[in-house]
matplotlib code that plots the C-alpha trace (Angstrom):
import matplotlib.pyplot as plt

x = [-17.7, -19.7, -20.6, -16.9, -15.9, -18.5, -17.4, -13.8, -14.7, -16.8, -14.0, -11.4, -13.7, -14.2, -10.5, -9.7, -12.6, -12.5, -13.1, -10.5, -11.5, -10.3, -7.3, -8.5, -7.0, -6.9, -6.7, -7.6, -6.3, -8.5, -8.9, -12.2, -13.6, -14.3, -18.0, -19.8, -16.8, -15.9, -17.3, -18.1, -21.7, -21.9, -19.1, -19.4, -17.6, -19.9, -19.7, -19.2, -15.6, -16.3, -19.1, -16.8, -14.1, -16.6, -17.7, -14.1, -13.7, -16.7, -15.2, -11.8, -13.4, -11.4, -12.2, -11.6, -11.2, -10.5, -8.0, -9.5, -7.1, -7.5, -5.5, -4.6, -0.9, -1.6, -3.4, -0.4, 2.1, 0.0, 0.7, 4.4, 4.9, 2.9, -0.2, -2.4, -2.2, -3.7, -5.1, -8.7, -9.2, -6.1, -6.2, -3.6, -2.7, 0.2, 3.1, 1.5, 4.7, 2.8, 4.9, 2.3, 1.3, -2.4, -4.8, -6.8, -8.9, -12.4, -13.9, -13.2, -14.4, -15.0, -13.9, -16.2, -16.1, -19.0, -19.9, -22.6, -25.8, -26.0, -22.3, -22.1, -18.4, -16.9, -14.1, -11.5, -12.7, -11.9, -8.2, -7.9, -10.3, -10.1, -10.8, -11.1, -9.9, -9.0, -5.3, -2.8, -5.1, -4.9, -7.3, -4.9, -1.9, -4.1, -5.2, -1.8, 0.0, -3.2, -3.2, -5.3, -3.6, -5.3, -5.9, -7.2, -6.4, -8.8, -9.1, -12.3, -14.9, -17.4, -15.1, -14.7, -18.4, -19.1, -16.3, -18.1, -21.5, -20.3, -18.6, -15.1, -14.0, -15.4, -15.2, -14.9, -13.2, -14.1, -15.3, -18.8, -20.2, -18.9, -20.6, -23.9, -23.8, -22.7, -25.0, -28.0, -26.7, -25.7, -28.8, -26.8, -29.0, -27.4, -24.5, -24.4, -21.9, -20.1, -20.5, -16.8, -15.6, -12.1, -10.9, -7.7, -7.3, -8.5, -9.6, -7.8, -6.6, -3.0, -0.7, 3.0, 5.1, 6.4, 2.9, 2.3, 0.3, -2.3, -2.6, -3.2, -5.9, -7.6, -7.7, -9.3, -11.9, -12.8, -13.2, -15.5, -17.7, -17.9, -18.8, -21.4, -23.2, -22.5, -20.2, -23.0, -25.4, -23.0, -22.6, -26.3, -26.8, -24.1, -23.4, -26.2, -28.5, -31.3, -32.5, -35.9, -36.3, -39.7, -39.7, -39.2, -42.0, -44.4, -43.6, -44.1, -47.4, -48.6, -47.8, -49.6, -52.6, -52.6, -52.2, -55.0, -57.2, -56.6, -57.1, -60.3, -61.6, -60.6, -62.3, -65.4, -65.6, -65.1, -67.7, -70.1, -69.5, -70.0, -73.1, -74.5, -73.7, -74.8, -77.7, -76.5, -78.6, -77.8, -76.7, -73.7, -72.9, -73.1, -70.9, -68.3, -68.3, -67.9, -65.0, -63.4, -64.0, -62.4, -59.4, -59.1, -59.3, -56.5, -54.5, -55.0, -53.9, -50.8, -50.1, -50.3, -48.1, -45.4, -45.5, -45.3, -42.4, -40.5, -40.9, -39.7, -36.8, -35.9, -36.1, -34.0, -31.3, -31.2, -30.8, -28.1, -26.2, -26.4, -25.1, -22.3, -21.4, -21.2, -19.0, -16.6, -16.0, -14.7, -11.1, -8.7, -8.3, -12.0, -12.7, -15.0, -17.5, -17.7, -18.5, -20.9, -22.8, -23.1, -24.3, -26.9, -28.3, -28.5, -30.2, -32.9, -33.4, -33.7, -36.0, -38.8, -40.7, -38.0, -37.7, -34.5, -31.4, -28.0, -24.8, -22.8, -19.3, -17.0, -13.7, -10.2, -10.7, -13.7, -16.4, -19.2, -19.8, -22.3, -20.5, -23.7, -27.0, -30.1, -33.3, -31.9, -30.1, -26.4, -26.1, -25.9, -22.5, -21.1, -21.9, -19.4, -21.4, -20.4, -21.1, -23.6, -25.8, -26.3, -28.7, -26.9, -29.1, -28.1, -28.8, -31.2, -34.1, -37.4, -37.3, -40.4, -40.3, -36.5, -35.8, -33.1, -33.5, -30.0, -28.5, -27.8, -30.6, -28.5, -27.6, -31.2, -32.3, -30.1, -31.5, -35.0, -34.4, -32.6, -35.6, -38.5, -40.9, -40.6, -39.4, -42.2, -40.4, -36.8, -34.7, -31.5, -28.4, -25.0, -21.5, -19.5, -15.7, -14.0, -17.2, -17.2, -19.8, -18.3, -21.5, -25.1, -27.0, -30.6, -33.2, -36.3, -39.9, -41.9, -45.2, -46.4, -45.2, -44.4, -41.0, -41.5, -39.3, -37.4, -36.5, -35.2, -33.1, -31.6, -30.9, -29.2, -27.0, -26.1, -25.1, -23.0, -21.0, -20.8, -19.4, -16.8, -15.8, -15.5, -13.4, -11.1, -10.6, -10.1, -7.5, -5.8, -5.6, -4.2, -1.5, -0.7, -0.4, 2.0, 4.1, 4.2, 5.2, 8.1, 9.2, 9.1, 11.1, 13.8, 13.9, 14.1, 17.0, 18.8, 18.2, 20.2, 23.2, 22.8, 21.7, 20.9, 18.5, 16.4, 13.1, 14.5, 12.8, 9.4, 9.7, 10.7, 7.8, 5.2, 6.5, 6.7, 3.2, 1.7, 3.4, 2.2, -1.4, -0.8, 0.1, -2.9, -2.0, -4.9, -5.6, -3.0, -0.5, 0.1, 0.3, 2.9, 5.1, 4.8, 6.2, 8.9, 9.9, 10.1, 12.3, 14.5, 17.6, 17.2, 20.3, 22.4, 22.5, 25.2, 27.3, 30.2, 29.9, 33.1, 31.5, 27.9, 28.6, 31.5, 30.5, 32.6, 33.1, 33.8, 36.9, 36.4, 36.8, 34.3, 31.8, 32.1, 31.0, 28.1, 26.9, 26.3, 23.3, 20.7, 22.0, 21.7, 18.2, 17.1, 18.6, 16.9, 13.5, 13.8, 14.0, 10.4, 7.5, 5.4, 7.9, 9.5, 7.4, 9.3, 12.8, 13.5, 12.0, 14.3, 17.2, 16.9, 16.3, 19.9, 19.8, 19.9, 17.9, 21.1, 22.5, 25.2, 23.6, 24.2, 24.3, 23.4, 23.7, 20.1, 19.0, 15.7, 12.6, 14.8, 14.5, 11.1, 8.7, 8.4, 12.2, 12.1, 9.5, 11.6, 14.6, 12.9, 11.5, 14.9, 16.8, 14.4, 14.6, 18.4, 18.8, 16.3, 17.6, 20.4, 23.7, 26.6, 28.7, 25.9, 22.5, 19.6, 18.0, 14.7, 11.7, 12.2, 15.9, 15.0, 12.5, 15.1, 17.7, 15.2, 14.3, 18.0, 18.6, 15.6, 16.7, 20.0, 19.4, 15.6, 12.8, 12.0, 8.2, 8.2, 10.6, 8.2, 5.2, 7.2, 8.0, 4.2, 3.6, 6.1, 4.7, 1.1, 1.8, 5.0, 4.9]
y = [20.3, 17.7, 15.7, 15.3, 14.2, 11.5, 10.5, 10.1, 8.1, 5.7, 5.4, 4.6, 2.0, 0.5, 0.2, -1.2, -3.7, -4.9, -8.7, -11.1, -12.6, -15.3, -14.2, -12.3, -12.6, -8.8, -6.4, -2.8, -0.1, 2.9, 6.3, 5.6, 9.1, 10.2, 10.0, 9.1, 7.2, 5.5, 6.0, 4.0, 3.3, 1.3, -1.3, -1.5, 0.2, 1.7, 3.8, 3.9, 2.7, -0.1, -1.5, -1.1, -3.1, -5.9, -6.0, -6.2, -9.2, -10.9, -10.3, -11.7, -14.5, -13.5, -12.6, -8.9, -7.3, -3.8, -2.3, 1.0, 3.8, 7.2, 9.1, 8.7, 8.5, 5.5, 3.8, 4.3, 3.0, -0.1, -1.0, -0.1, -2.4, -5.3, -5.1, -4.3, -5.0, -1.7, 1.7, 1.8, 5.6, 7.5, 11.0, 11.0, 14.2, 15.7, 16.4, 14.7, 12.6, 9.5, 6.5, 4.1, 3.3, 4.0, 1.8, 3.4, 6.2, 5.0, 8.4, 12.0, 14.2, 17.9, 20.2, 23.0, 26.0, 26.5, 29.8, 30.8, 32.0, 35.8, 36.3, 37.6, 36.4, 35.5, 33.0, 35.8, 37.4, 34.2, 34.4, 37.1, 35.3, 32.1, 28.8, 25.4, 22.2, 18.6, 18.6, 16.7, 16.3, 17.3, 20.1, 21.7, 21.5, 23.3, 26.2, 27.5, 27.9, 29.4, 32.5, 31.6, 33.4, 31.8, 28.1, 26.3, 22.6, 20.4, 16.6, 15.7, 17.0, 17.3, 19.7, 21.7, 22.1, 22.8, 25.5, 27.1, 26.8, 28.3, 31.3, 30.2, 30.4, 32.2, 29.3, 25.5, 23.6, 19.9, 17.3, 18.1, 14.7, 14.9, 18.3, 17.0, 14.0, 15.7, 18.8, 16.4, 14.1, 17.0, 19.0, 22.0, 24.3, 27.7, 27.2, 27.4, 26.4, 29.0, 28.2, 27.6, 24.0, 22.5, 18.9, 18.4, 14.6, 11.4, 8.6, 5.3, 2.3, 2.6, -0.4, -1.0, -0.6, -4.1, -5.6, -4.9, -8.2, -7.0, -3.7, -5.4, -7.6, -4.6, -2.6, -5.6, -6.0, -2.2, -2.3, -5.4, -3.6, -0.5, -2.6, -4.7, -1.6, -2.5, 0.5, 2.8, 1.3, 2.0, 5.6, 6.0, 4.5, 6.5, 9.6, 10.2, 13.2, 14.1, 17.6, 16.8, 13.4, 11.7, 12.2, 15.9, 16.2, 14.1, 16.4, 19.4, 18.1, 17.1, 20.6, 22.2, 20.0, 20.7, 24.4, 24.2, 22.4, 25.0, 27.7, 26.2, 26.1, 29.7, 30.7, 28.8, 30.4, 33.9, 33.2, 31.9, 34.9, 37.3, 35.6, 35.6, 39.2, 40.4, 38.0, 37.2, 34.9, 31.2, 31.9, 33.8, 31.0, 28.4, 30.5, 30.8, 27.0, 26.5, 28.8, 26.9, 23.6, 25.0, 26.1, 22.7, 21.1, 23.3, 22.3, 18.6, 19.2, 20.9, 18.0, 15.6, 17.8, 17.9, 14.1, 13.5, 16.0, 14.4, 10.9, 12.2, 13.9, 10.8, 8.6, 11.1, 11.3, 7.5, 7.1, 9.8, 8.1, 4.8, 6.2, 8.1, 4.8, 3.0, 5.8, 5.3, 1.7, 2.9, 2.0, -0.5, -2.4, -3.3, -6.9, -7.4, -9.6, -7.4, -4.3, -6.0, -7.7, -4.4, -2.6, -5.3, -5.2, -1.4, -1.6, -3.9, -1.6, 1.5, -0.2, -1.5, -2.9, -5.7, -9.0, -10.4, -9.4, -10.3, -8.8, -10.5, -9.4, -10.5, -11.9, -11.7, -15.1, -13.9, -15.7, -13.9, -14.9, -14.0, -11.7, -11.1, -13.0, -12.2, -14.2, -17.0, -20.3, -20.2, -22.7, -19.6, -18.8, -22.1, -21.1, -19.9, -18.0, -16.8, -13.0, -13.7, -15.6, -12.6, -9.8, -6.5, -3.5, -0.2, 1.9, 1.7, -0.4, -1.9, -5.4, -7.6, -11.4, -11.8, -14.9, -17.6, -18.6, -17.5, -20.1, -23.8, -26.0, -27.3, -23.7, -22.5, -25.4, -24.3, -20.7, -22.1, -24.2, -21.4, -19.1, -19.3, -18.0, -16.8, -13.2, -10.9, -7.5, -6.3, -3.2, -3.7, -1.6, -2.3, -2.1, 0.0, 0.3, 2.3, 2.1, -1.7, -3.9, -5.7, -7.0, -6.3, -5.5, -6.7, -6.2, -8.4, -8.8, -12.0, -10.1, -7.2, -3.9, -0.4, 0.9, 4.5, 7.4, 7.7, 3.9, 4.2, 7.3, 5.7, 2.5, 4.6, 6.2, 2.9, 1.2, 4.3, 3.7, 0.0, 0.8, 3.2, 0.4, -2.1, 0.3, 0.8, -2.9, -3.5, -0.8, -2.0, -5.5, -4.4, -2.3, -5.1, -7.6, -5.4, -4.7, -8.4, -9.4, -7.0, -8.3, -11.9, -11.0, -9.4, -12.5, -14.8, -12.7, -13.1, -16.9, -17.1, -15.7, -17.8, -21.4, -21.6, -18.7, -20.6, -21.5, -20.3, -16.9, -18.4, -21.1, -18.5, -16.3, -19.1, -20.3, -16.8, -15.7, -19.0, -18.7, -15.0, -16.2, -19.0, -16.5, -14.2, -11.9, -11.4, -9.9, -7.7, -8.0, -11.7, -10.9, -8.1, -10.7, -12.9, -10.3, -9.3, -13.0, -12.9, -9.8, -10.7, -11.7, -9.1, -7.3, -10.3, -8.5, -6.3, -9.3, -10.2, -13.4, -15.0, -14.8, -15.5, -18.6, -20.0, -23.7, -24.1, -22.2, -18.4, -16.7, -14.0, -11.3, -13.1, -13.5, -9.8, -9.1, -11.6, -9.9, -6.7, -8.1, -7.2, -3.6, -3.7, -5.1, -2.4, 0.4, -1.0, -1.2, 2.3, 3.7, 2.5, 4.3, 1.1, -1.3, 1.0, -0.6, -3.9, -2.3, -2.6, -6.0, -7.5, -5.5, -7.2, -10.9, -11.8, -10.0, -12.1, -11.9, -11.8, -8.9, -10.9, -10.8, -8.4, -5.8, -3.5, -5.8, -5.1, -6.7, -8.4, -6.3, -3.7, -6.1, -5.5, -8.3, -9.0, -9.3, -11.9, -13.9, -13.8, -14.9, -18.1, -18.9, -18.2, -20.3, -23.2, -23.3, -23.1, -25.9, -28.2, -27.8, -30.0, -28.2, -29.5, -29.8, -31.2, -32.9, -30.9, -31.7, -33.4, -31.6, -33.0, -32.1, -28.6, -28.1, -29.2, -26.8, -23.9, -24.6, -24.9, -21.4, -19.9, -16.8, -16.6, -16.5, -16.4, -14.5, -17.1, -16.6, -16.8, -19.8, -21.8, -20.8, -21.7, -25.2, -25.7, -24.4, -26.9, -29.8, -29.0, -28.5, -30.5, -33.5]
z = [25.5, 27.4, 24.2, 23.3, 26.8, 26.8, 23.3, 24.3, 27.4, 25.4, 22.9, 25.6, 27.2, 23.8, 23.1, 26.5, 26.7, 23.1, 23.3, 22.0, 18.7, 16.3, 14.3, 11.2, 7.7, 7.3, 10.3, 9.5, 12.0, 12.1, 13.9, 15.5, 15.7, 12.1, 11.6, 9.4, 7.9, 11.2, 14.7, 17.9, 19.0, 22.1, 21.7, 17.9, 15.1, 12.5, 9.4, 5.7, 5.7, 8.2, 6.0, 2.9, 4.7, 5.5, 1.9, 0.8, 3.1, 1.4, -2.1, -1.0, 1.1, 4.1, 7.7, 8.4, 11.9, 13.1, 15.5, 16.7, 17.8, 19.3, 16.7, 13.1, 13.9, 16.1, 13.2, 11.0, 13.6, 14.0, 10.4, 10.7, 13.7, 12.3, 14.6, 11.6, 7.9, 6.6, 7.7, 6.7, 6.2, 5.0, 3.5, 0.6, -1.2, -3.0, -0.7, 2.2, 2.9, 4.0, 4.9, 3.7, 0.1, -0.9, -2.7, -5.5, -3.9, -2.9, -1.9, -2.8, 0.2, 0.0, 2.9, 4.0, 6.3, 8.8, 10.6, 13.0, 11.5, 11.2, 11.4, 7.8, 7.6, 4.3, 3.6, 3.3, 6.6, 8.4, 7.6, 10.2, 12.6, 14.7, 12.9, 14.6, 13.0, 14.0, 14.9, 12.8, 9.8, 6.1, 7.0, 9.5, 7.0, 4.4, 6.5, 7.8, 4.4, 2.9, 5.0, 8.0, 11.0, 14.0, 13.6, 16.8, 16.8, 18.7, 19.3, 17.5, 15.1, 17.9, 19.8, 16.6, 16.2, 19.8, 19.9, 16.9, 18.5, 21.8, 20.2, 21.1, 17.4, 14.4, 11.9, 11.7, 8.9, 8.3, 5.8, 4.4, 5.3, 8.9, 9.3, 8.1, 10.3, 13.5, 13.2, 13.1, 15.8, 18.2, 17.3, 16.2, 14.2, 14.5, 12.0, 8.2, 5.5, 3.3, -0.4, -1.1, -1.1, -1.5, -2.2, -0.4, -0.1, -1.4, 1.0, 0.3, 2.3, 3.4, 3.3, 3.9, 0.8, 1.6, 1.2, -2.4, -2.9, -0.3, -2.1, -5.5, -3.9, -2.1, -5.4, -7.2, -4.5, -4.5, -8.3, -8.0, -5.5, -7.7, -10.8, -8.9, -7.4, -3.8, -3.4, -4.6, -2.1, 0.7, -0.4, -0.6, 2.8, 4.7, 2.7, 0.2, 0.8, -1.6, -1.0, -2.7, -1.1, -0.9, 2.9, 2.4, -0.2, 1.9, 4.9, 2.8, 1.5, 4.9, 6.3, 3.4, 3.9, 7.7, 7.0, 4.4, 6.8, 9.5, 7.0, 5.9, 9.4, 10.0, 6.7, 7.6, 11.1, 9.6, 7.0, 9.6, 11.9, 9.1, 7.9, 11.4, 12.0, 8.7, 8.3, 4.7, 2.6, 2.0, -1.5, -0.3, 2.1, -0.6, -2.9, -0.1, 0.4, -3.3, -3.4, -0.5, -2.3, -5.4, -3.5, -1.9, -5.3, -6.5, -3.4, -4.2, -7.8, -6.6, -4.3, -7.2, -9.3, -6.6, -6.2, -9.9, -10.3, -7.4, -9.0, -12.4, -10.7, -8.8, -11.9, -13.9, -11.2, -11.0, -14.7, -14.9, -12.1, -13.9, -17.1, -15.3, -13.6, -16.9, -18.4, -15.5, -16.7, -20.1, -19.2, -20.8, -17.6, -17.3, -18.4, -21.5, -19.7, -16.7, -18.8, -21.2, -18.3, -16.4, -19.6, -20.3, -16.7, -17.0, -20.4, -19.0, -16.0, -18.2, -20.9, -18.7, -21.8, -22.3, -20.3, -21.7, -23.7, -25.1, -26.4, -29.2, -30.1, -33.0, -31.7, -33.3, -34.9, -36.8, -34.9, -33.0, -29.4, -26.6, -24.1, -21.9, -21.6, -19.5, -19.6, -21.8, -21.2, -20.7, -23.6, -25.9, -24.5, -25.9, -29.5, -32.2, -34.7, -38.2, -38.7, -41.5, -39.1, -36.8, -37.4, -38.1, -37.4, -39.2, -36.1, -33.2, -34.7, -33.4, -34.8, -34.8, -34.7, -35.0, -37.0, -36.9, -40.5, -41.5, -39.1, -39.7, -38.3, -35.4, -34.3, -34.6, -32.5, -29.6, -29.9, -29.9, -26.8, -25.0, -25.0, -22.6, -25.3, -28.9, -29.2, -30.3, -30.5, -29.9, -29.7, -31.5, -32.1, -33.7, -32.2, -34.7, -34.7, -37.6, -39.5, -39.3, -37.6, -34.5, -32.9, -31.8, -28.7, -28.2, -25.5, -26.2, -25.2, -25.4, -25.7, -27.9, -26.5, -27.8, -26.8, -25.7, -26.9, -23.7, -23.7, -27.3, -26.5, -23.4, -25.3, -28.0, -25.4, -23.8, -27.2, -28.1, -24.9, -25.8, -29.2, -27.6, -25.2, -28.0, -30.0, -27.0, -26.7, -30.4, -30.7, -27.5, -28.8, -32.1, -30.5, -28.0, -30.8, -32.7, -29.7, -28.7, -32.2, -32.1, -28.7, -29.8, -33.0, -30.8, -28.5, -31.5, -32.8, -29.5, -29.6, -32.9, -30.9, -27.8, -28.2, -24.4, -24.6, -27.2, -25.4, -22.0, -22.0, -22.9, -20.2, -17.6, -18.7, -18.4, -15.0, -13.6, -14.7, -13.5, -10.1, -9.9, -10.4, -7.8, -5.1, -5.8, -8.7, -11.2, -14.6, -16.2, -13.4, -14.2, -17.9, -17.2, -15.3, -18.4, -20.7, -18.2, -18.3, -22.1, -21.9, -18.8, -20.9, -23.7, -22.4, -23.6, -27.0, -25.4, -24.2, -26.6, -28.6, -27.2, -23.7, -24.7, -26.8, -24.7, -24.0, -20.8, -17.6, -17.8, -16.5, -13.8, -16.5, -18.8, -15.9, -15.2, -18.8, -18.5, -15.2, -17.2, -19.1, -16.4, -16.6, -20.4, -20.1, -17.8, -20.0, -23.1, -21.5, -19.9, -23.4, -24.2, -22.7, -23.0, -21.6, -19.0, -16.2, -16.7, -16.5, -12.8, -12.6, -15.3, -14.0, -10.6, -11.5, -10.5, -7.1, -4.0, -0.8, 1.2, -0.9, -2.6, -6.0, -8.9, -10.5, -7.5, -4.5, -3.3, 0.0, 0.9, 0.0, -1.7, -4.6, -6.5, -5.8, -9.5, -9.7, -6.9, -8.8, -12.0, -10.1, -8.9, -12.3, -14.0, -11.4, -11.6, -15.4, -15.3, -12.8, -14.4, -18.0, -19.4, -20.3, -22.3, -19.1, -16.8, -16.7, -15.3, -11.9, -11.7, -10.1, -6.6, -6.6, -7.9, -5.1, -2.5, -4.0, -3.9, -0.3, 0.6, -0.8, 0.9, 2.9, 1.1, -2.6, -2.6, -0.7, 2.1, 1.8, -2.0, -2.0, 0.2, -2.0, -5.2, -3.7, -3.2, -6.7, -8.2, -6.2, -7.4, -11.1, -11.9, -9.7]

ax = plt.figure().add_subplot(projection="3d")
ax.plot(x, y, z, "-o")
ax.set_aspect("equal")
plt.show()
C-alpha cells in the first residue's frame, strides 16, 4: 500500500502547511481524498467539485475558499462548529440521517463492484467473499444490510484498489468515476467491473439548517451554471468518457496502418523470395503488386469510413445531449427569458444554415414581445407588437423574404434598422397552446441557402419543446391568477370586519417581499413571502367581532382570544395543498426571538426565517400607522424602535438588515 501511504503523507503536509489567505465569503469544507471529485496534487486541491465551487463563486460574485479535511466526518464538524459554511461533497440518500441540509443534487454517481480479471466471480458470489470499501461511507452502509458477510473497511479508494490488486480481498466497491480515474493513475490493469450498477446517493452541497439563505443562493448558482452550459463543460472535462473518442479512432487507424505497412513489407518479401526461388515471370510480380495496392486502397477506404462514422456519432451524441438538456428545463420554476434564450442558442447551433434568429411570445395583455434575439439589435426587445403584425406559420415552414408590410411604418423602420442585412430565407414555426397561436420562432439567413432535412427535423423538435414550455407557463399563470384572486377576495372580506386590517396585509406583503429581495432572496421565494404577507392575518376570521372591532385596549381575556389568530391562520392554510407551504410562516409571525412570543413560544432560529421576516414587516407597519388612540411613529423613530428590540423581539441580524433597508428605501 505504498501509494496510499504517500497519498496520506502528502495530504497531511497539505493540511498543516496550507498558507493563510484573505477571509473568503464562502468556505467549503471537504474530504480531500475523493478523486476525481476532490483530491490533492502538490499543494493544490483539484477535481470536479473544486472547479464547480469556483464557478459558483463567480456566479455569486464572492470569494470561495476550501478547508480540506482527512475524513468526511471532519468536514461535517467544520460546518457545525462554524469553521466552514458548507460541505462541498455530501452523499445524501434516504435514511442517511445527515445533520446538514442538502442543496439540490448536482451529480448522481453510480457505484460499481470491481474484481480481478479471470476470477469468474458474480455479484451474488461476493456476498460470501471479502469486499473492500471506504469506511464510514454510504457504500459501507449499503453492503452490510444487503447480505455481504465480510466487508473490509479501509481509509481511502487507493487502499481499496490496492487490496483488490494484491489479492487481500475478492471485490472492491466504489464510485464508477473514482474507479476509472484511479485505475489509470495507479496503472492497475488486472481488474474489471461487474455489469451491475447501483445509485445509492446523490452528491449535493451540505449546509447548516440555520443557514437557509446560503442554501437558496447556492441552488440558484447551480441552476445558472446548468442553464449556461458551464456545468456540462465541467462534467465533460472531469468525468466524461467517450468509448469511441477521436483519440481512440486515430489510435486504431494508426495501428491498422502500421500493421498494414508491416503486412505489406512481409507480403512483398514473401513474393520476392518466391519469385526468386521459382523464377516466376514479371507478370506474376506485377499482379501481386496490383493486388497489394488494391488491398491498400480498401484499407484507406475503411479508414475514411471509420473517421466519417465517428464524426457522425459525435455529432449525433452532441445533439441528443443538447435536446436532453433543453428537456430538463421544462419546469415551472425556470424563467421565460432563460428558457427561450437557451432554446434559440441551441436552434442556431443545430441549424448551421442560419445566422440569426428570434422568438416572439404573446403576453397576457395581448401584445407580442421578443423573448430572445440573436444577430439583431436589442431595439427589438422594446417593441410592443399586435398579433396581426407578426407572421404566423401553420407548422414548420421555409419562408423566403419575410416582409414587414403588415406593420405600421414606424415599427417596420425599427425592424429594418435592427437587421444587419435583409432576410433572404427563414425557418419558422408557431408556438401553439390549446390549439391557439401564442407566438413564433424564427431562424434566419441573410443569403440564399437550402435548409437540409436534418436541420428542419431538429428545428421541429425544438419548437415542439418551446410550445410545451409556453403551455406550461400559460396554464401556470392562469391557475395562479385564479388562486390569487380568491386570496384577495378573502382578504377583502376580512377587511370589511376589521377596519385596521384594510390595507395592512398588502403593505406588510410588499414590505416583506421587498426586504426578502434586499437580503438576497430571488425569484419565486420573494413572491412566496409576498403572498404569505397577504395571508398572515387571515386567521382573524375566527376572532369574535367584539374583540376584533374593539377600538380601545383589550382585556386579558380579549387579548387571549386575539392571540389565537396565528393558530387559525396556520390551520386554514394547512387545509390547502397549494398554500400549505405558507402555514408555518404565518403561524409564527408573532413569535419573538427571546421566546416570549405566541402562540408556541418558539426561541431564536426555531422560528422559520420567513416568519421572522413577516414579524419585522408586520411590526413596522403597526408602529408607523396611525391608530384611534395614538399617532404612528415616523421612519426614524421606527428604525430606532426596531434596533432597540433587536435580540429580544427580533432576529438581531435581520433587525440590523431591516434598518438598512428602511434607511435606503424610506428615508
